[in-house]
C-alpha positions in Angstrom: -2.9 1.8 -6.4 -5.8 0.9 -8.9 -8.7 -0.8 -7.3 -11.8 -1.3 -8.0 -15.4 -1.0 -6.6 -13.2 0.3 -4.1 -14.7 1.6 -0.4 -12.5 3.2 2.0 -13.5 2.9 6.5 -11.6 5.5 9.0 -10.2 9.2 8.5 -8.0 9.3 5.7 -7.1 13.1 7.6 -4.3 15.5 5.4 -3.0 14.2 2.5 0.0 13.4 1.9 1.1 11.5 4.9 3.5 8.4 6.1 2.4 5.4 6.3 3.9 3.7 9.6 2.7 0.3 9.0 -0.1 -1.5 7.1 -0.8 -4.7 5.3 -2.7 -6.5 1.6 -5.0 -8.8 2.1 -5.3 -10.2 -1.5 -8.1 -13.2 -1.1 -6.7 -15.1 1.7 -2.6 -14.2 0.9 -1.7 -11.7 4.0 1.3 -8.9 2.7 1.9 -7.3 6.4 4.0 -4.1 5.6 5.0 -3.5 2.0 3.6 -4.4 -0.8 4.5 -6.0 -4.4 5.8 -4.1 -6.5 4.0 -4.5 -10.2 1.7 -6.5 -9.1 -2.3 -6.7 -10.6 -4.7 -9.2 -8.8 -8.1 -10.4 -10.2 -9.2 -11.4 -6.7 -10.6 -9.1 -4.0 -8.6 -7.0 -1.6 -8.1 -5.1 1.4 -5.8 -2.6 2.4 -4.8 -1.2 6.5 -2.1 1.7 7.1 -1.9 2.9 9.2 -1.1 6.9 9.5 0.7 9.8 9.9 2.0 11.1 13.5 -1.6 10.6 14.7 -2.1 6.9 14.4 -5.1 7.4 12.2 -6.2 3.8 10.0 -8.9 3.6 7.4 -8.7 0.4 5.6 -9.8 0.9 1.5 -10.7 -2.4 -0.4 -12.9 -3.3 -3.1 -12.9 -6.2 -6.3 -9.5 -6.2 -7.8 -6.0 -3.6 -7.1 -3.3 -3.2 -9.8 0.3 -2.2 -8.7 2.4 -0.1 -11.5 4.9 3.1 -11.4 3.2 5.9 -12.3 5.6 8.7 -13.0 9.7 8.7 -12.6 11.2 7.0 -9.4 13.8 7.8 -8.0 15.6 6.2 -4.9 15.4 6.4 -1.2 18.6 4.3 0.2 21.7 4.5 -1.4 23.0 0.5 -0.4 27.2 -0.3 -0.8 27.2 -3.6 -1.8 31.2 -4.2 -2.6 32.5 -4.8 1.2 29.4 -8.0 0.8 
């Protein structure tokens, strides 16, 4: 995820950290608890996240966002679709 003219507010703390909840606002569109992938938006963006067990909140804002894969991916869950 790359955000142009990025500013960060809040206590980032120790990283890496789990993201417990958050939202991505692009222009007037709000995506709660999910991020479209891959994606690119030229509008103003805000990424709001609650991190880790201590529930610290950070707000990242900027002028443009691009969301792309970096490196190899691995599945985090296996789903059995044979009985659907």
